[in-house]
KOLLOVEX-562608 format. One record per residue (C-alpha): x, y, z; residue in three letters; residue number from 1. Coordinates in pm, 1 decimal, decimal comma. Each point is the difference from the previous one (the first is absolute). Last residue first. Example, Ala and Ser with C-alpha at 12.3 -4.5 7.8 and 13.67 -1.06 7.14 Angstrom:
REM KOLLOVEX-562608
1367,0 | -106,0 | 714,0 | ser | 2
-137,0 | -344,0 | 66,0 | ala | 1
END
This chain:
REM KOLLOVEX-562608
4438,8 | -1387,3 | -18830,8 | ser | 196
293,2 | -210,8 | 105,0 | gln | 195
-167,1 | -339,0 | 32,3 | ser | 194
256,6 | -262,0 | 88,3 | ser | 193
85,3 | -251,9 | -272,6 | gly | 192
370,8 | -2,2 | 75,9 | ala | 191
73,0 | 98,0 | 358,6 | pro | 190
83,7 | 368,0 | 53,1 | ile | 189
359,3 | 26,0 | 122,3 | asn | 188
13,3 | 372,8 | -80,4 | leu | 187
258,1 | -45,8 | -276,7 | ala | 186
-202,1 | -309,9 | -96,3 | asp | 185
-258,1 | 231,5 | -154,5 | ser | 184
242,1 | 102,1 | -272,6 | lys | 183
34,3 | 371,1 | -55,5 | val | 182
-3,0 | 96,9 | -365,5 | thr | 181
255,4 | 180,8 | -210,8 | arg | 180
-130,5 | 141,7 | -327,6 | asp | 179
20,9 | 355,8 | 128,7 | arg | 178
377,1 | -39,0 | -2,8 | ser | 177
242,7 | 167,2 | 235,7 | tyr | 176
365,5 | -50,0 | -82,6 | pro | 175
163,5 | -289,8 | 184,0 | glu | 174
190,7 | 88,6 | 313,4 | arg | 173
372,9 | -51,1 | 41,2 | arg | 172
67,4 | -226,6 | 295,0 | ala | 171
6,6 | 131,3 | 353,6 | val | 170
291,8 | -128,6 | 200,7 | ser | 169
-93,7 | -224,3 | 286,9 | thr | 168
-67,1 | 115,8 | 353,2 | his | 167
63,2 | -243,7 | 282,3 | ala | 166
-306,4 | -18,4 | 221,3 | arg | 165
-64,9 | 246,1 | 282,5 | gly | 164
49,3 | 376,2 | -5,7 | val | 163
142,1 | 21,5 | -346,5 | arg | 162
199,4 | 282,5 | -148,0 | leu | 161
215,1 | -141,5 | -280,2 | arg | 160
-19,7 | 305,6 | -224,0 | pro | 159
60,0 | 242,0 | 288,5 | thr | 158
-62,2 | 346,4 | -145,1 | glu | 157
-311,6 | -111,1 | -190,2 | arg | 156
-137,6 | -188,1 | 300,0 | val | 155
68,3 | 298,1 | 227,4 | arg | 154
-171,8 | 232,8 | -246,0 | arg | 153
-298,9 | -237,0 | -18,1 | leu | 152
-24,4 | 1,7 | 382,0 | trp | 151
4,9 | 381,1 | 18,7 | asp | 150
-259,8 | 23,6 | -277,3 | ile | 149
-227,1 | -251,3 | 175,8 | val | 148
29,4 | 173,0 | 339,1 | arg | 147
-61,1 | 344,0 | -152,5 | glu | 146
-306,2 | -128,2 | -189,4 | val | 145
-150,4 | -149,6 | 315,1 | val | 144
73,7 | 317,9 | 197,1 | ala | 143
-179,6 | 199,8 | -270,6 | glu | 142
-296,7 | -237,0 | 4,3 | trp | 141
-55,7 | 40,4 | 374,9 | val | 140
-309,8 | 213,9 | -65,4 | pro | 139
-183,3 | -315,3 | -111,7 | asn | 138
-24,2 | -79,8 | -370,0 | leu | 137
332,9 | -174,0 | -64,1 | thr | 136
-21,4 | -200,4 | 321,9 | leu | 135
-354,6 | -112,3 | -76,5 | gly | 134
-10,2 | -305,7 | 227,3 | his | 133
-34,7 | 189,0 | 326,5 | gly | 132
251,2 | 203,2 | 199,2 | glu | 131
48,2 | 39,5 | 374,1 | gly | 130
370,9 | -82,5 | -12,9 | pro | 129
157,3 | -69,0 | -342,1 | phe | 128
150,3 | -348,6 | 16,8 | ala | 127
350,5 | -38,1 | -145,0 | tyr | 126
179,6 | -299,8 | -142,6 | phe | 125
332,1 | -54,0 | -180,5 | glu | 124
-31,7 | -333,3 | -166,6 | ser | 123
160,9 | -336,1 | 71,4 | gly | 122
-278,1 | -160,5 | -203,9 | leu | 121
-123,6 | -216,8 | 287,5 | ala | 120
28,1 | 291,2 | 243,6 | ala | 119
-191,4 | 229,1 | -235,0 | ala | 118
-274,1 | -261,7 | -34,9 | met | 117
-43,2 | -16,3 | 376,4 | ser | 116
5,0 | 379,9 | 23,9 | gln | 115
-276,8 | 20,0 | -260,4 | val | 114
-215,3 | -240,0 | 202,4 | tyr | 113
84,9 | 184,5 | 324,3 | pro | 112
-116,1 | 328,1 | -162,0 | ala | 111
-355,5 | -122,1 | -55,6 | pro | 110
-107,5 | 8,6 | -364,7 | val | 109
-361,3 | 113,1 | -34,2 | leu | 108
-65,7 | 172,2 | 335,6 | pro | 107
325,4 | 200,1 | -23,1 | asp | 106
66,0 | 172,1 | 333,9 | asp | 105
381,4 | -38,2 | 1,5 | glu | 104
31,0 | 58,3 | -373,4 | ala | 103
262,1 | -220,3 | -158,4 | ala | 102
312,2 | 66,4 | -201,1 | ser | 101
209,8 | -259,5 | -176,1 | leu | 100
331,3 | 97,6 | -154,5 | leu | 99
171,7 | -257,9 | -215,2 | ser | 98
337,9 | -96,2 | -138,1 | pro | 97
-60,6 | -235,8 | -289,5 | ala | 96
62,2 | -371,3 | 53,0 | thr | 95
-354,7 | -135,3 | -8,7 | val | 94
28,8 | -375,5 | -63,8 | thr | 93
-119,2 | -109,7 | 345,2 | ser | 92
-315,5 | 210,0 | -32,2 | thr | 91
-218,4 | -287,9 | -116,7 | asp | 90
-330,6 | 183,5 | -37,2 | val | 89
-326,0 | -129,5 | 144,2 | gly | 88
-335,7 | 156,5 | -72,5 | val | 87
-303,7 | -72,3 | 218,9 | thr | 86
60,6 | 261,3 | 269,9 | trp | 85
-368,8 | 54,4 | 84,2 | arg | 84
23,0 | 379,1 | -39,7 | thr | 83
211,7 | 29,4 | -314,8 | ala | 82
-130,7 | -310,2 | -176,6 | glu | 81
-359,8 | 98,2 | 79,5 | ile | 80
53,8 | 354,9 | -125,9 | val | 79
171,3 | -126,8 | -315,9 | ala | 78
-286,3 | -244,1 | -63,1 | leu | 77
-252,2 | 281,2 | 51,6 | pro | 76
172,0 | 196,2 | -278,5 | ser | 75
-4,0 | 364,0 | 94,9 | glu | 74
-249,1 | 275,5 | -77,4 | pro | 73
144,0 | 348,8 | -40,4 | ser | 72
76,5 | 245,2 | 277,5 | leu | 71
32,3 | 365,4 | -102,9 | leu | 70
-312,3 | 117,7 | 184,3 | ala | 69
137,9 | -152,4 | 321,9 | thr | 68
323,0 | 197,5 | -42,6 | tyr | 67
-189,8 | 330,0 | -32,8 | arg | 66
-233,5 | -68,2 | 293,1 | glu | 65
290,8 | -106,5 | 221,1 | asp | 64
192,0 | 307,8 | -112,9 | leu | 63
-285,8 | 226,1 | 111,5 | ala | 62
-44,6 | -189,2 | 328,8 | ala | 61
368,7 | 56,0 | 73,9 | ser | 60
251,8 | -282,5 | -25,2 | val | 59
137,5 | -227,7 | 270,6 | arg | 58
-168,5 | -337,8 | -51,3 | asn | 57
65,0 | -27,4 | -371,4 | trp | 56
-54,6 | -358,4 | -117,0 | phe | 55
-218,1 | -220,6 | 216,0 | leu | 54
-153,4 | 251,4 | 243,8 | ser | 53
-52,1 | 253,8 | -277,2 | ala | 52
-149,2 | -254,0 | -239,5 | ala | 51
-258,3 | -134,6 | 246,5 | met | 50
-250,5 | 288,1 | -2,0 | gly | 49
-208,3 | -144,7 | -278,6 | pro | 48
88,8 | -366,6 | -64,5 | pro | 47
339,2 | -52,4 | -164,0 | pro | 46
-31,7 | -68,3 | -372,5 | leu | 45
10,8 | -348,4 | -143,6 | trp | 44
-108,3 | -132,5 | -338,8 | leu | 43
-272,7 | -257,9 | 62,6 | val | 42
-0,9 | -381,8 | -12,7 | glu | 41
252,1 | -59,8 | 279,4 | pro | 40
-211,8 | 212,2 | 238,3 | asp | 39
240,8 | 178,1 | 234,8 | cys | 38
-41,2 | 125,7 | 356,0 | pro | 37
349,7 | 48,4 | 143,2 | val | 36
91,3 | -241,2 | 278,1 | glu | 35
378,9 | -5,6 | 4,5 | ile | 34
103,6 | -364,5 | 16,5 | ala | 33
217,4 | -101,0 | 294,4 | glu | 32
372,9 | -26,9 | -44,2 | gly | 31
219,2 | 87,5 | -293,0 | ala | 30
363,5 | -70,6 | -87,1 | phe | 29
-51,1 | -336,8 | -174,2 | gln | 28
-308,9 | 133,4 | -178,3 | gln | 27
193,3 | 251,6 | -209,3 | pro | 26
-8,0 | 357,7 | 127,3 | val | 25
-211,6 | 292,8 | -116,5 | val | 24
245,3 | 285,1 | 1,2 | pro | 23
-5,2 | 301,2 | 234,2 | ala | 22
262,1 | 165,5 | -222,4 | leu | 21
230,6 | -239,9 | -186,4 | leu | 20
331,4 | 119,4 | -144,1 | val | 19
202,4 | -257,1 | -197,0 | leu | 18
340,9 | 67,3 | -148,2 | ala | 17
197,0 | -86,9 | -314,1 | ala | 16
-226,5 | -288,7 | -99,9 | thr | 15
112,9 | -297,1 | -204,4 | pro | 14
-315,4 | -197,1 | -77,1 | his | 13
-176,1 | -303,4 | 142,8 | arg | 12
-64,1 | 67,4 | 369,5 | thr | 11
9,8 | 376,8 | -60,9 | ala | 10
-317,0 | -23,2 | -210,6 | tyr | 9
-185,7 | -169,6 | 286,4 | ala | 8
110,5 | 281,3 | 233,4 | leu | 7
-117,2 | 264,4 | -244,9 | ala | 6
-337,5 | -175,2 | -29,5 | ala | 5
-33,1 | -19,5 | 379,1 | leu | 4
91,1 | 366,8 | 31,6 | gly | 3
-260,3 | 98,6 | -258,2 | gly | 2
-286,2 | -97,2 | 226,2 | met | 1
END
């Protein structure tokens, strides 16, 4: 769900480049809800046997067992937002060049949803055939990394590279501060909404 947060950040801050891998998309690019069992009152973990089909559909049984053991409980609100498409992000202000990659067999974020967002952003888009949501965990991870590195090199070598919208110069970034907070309106969450 980090792709949605990165996208929201890019709507309000100068961003040199944006790479999103099988990202959860804002509601305006989504379709039908993804029916994942989730109790809003309980931290979420995939039911036994479901993790492999959701996240890493092409790994060995040994890796599946290892990855499953490493899972930690997730916020049920985040799961609901990510699978029921309840978060909107105004992407019209994103000016950074972007690469969006989808997984052709992703049960969580269908490739056409990601492709729709890529078209709206003027992004370069690629769908990895036969892959599930866990692009960085499936055996295809090396091809994913190669594609990202190649794209980042092209962006670096062509400062005004932009597939769609006109690219604007990137302003100087502020130094990182641990005191900085993310405002809820960056994700278009209505005031007074419960976020816990």
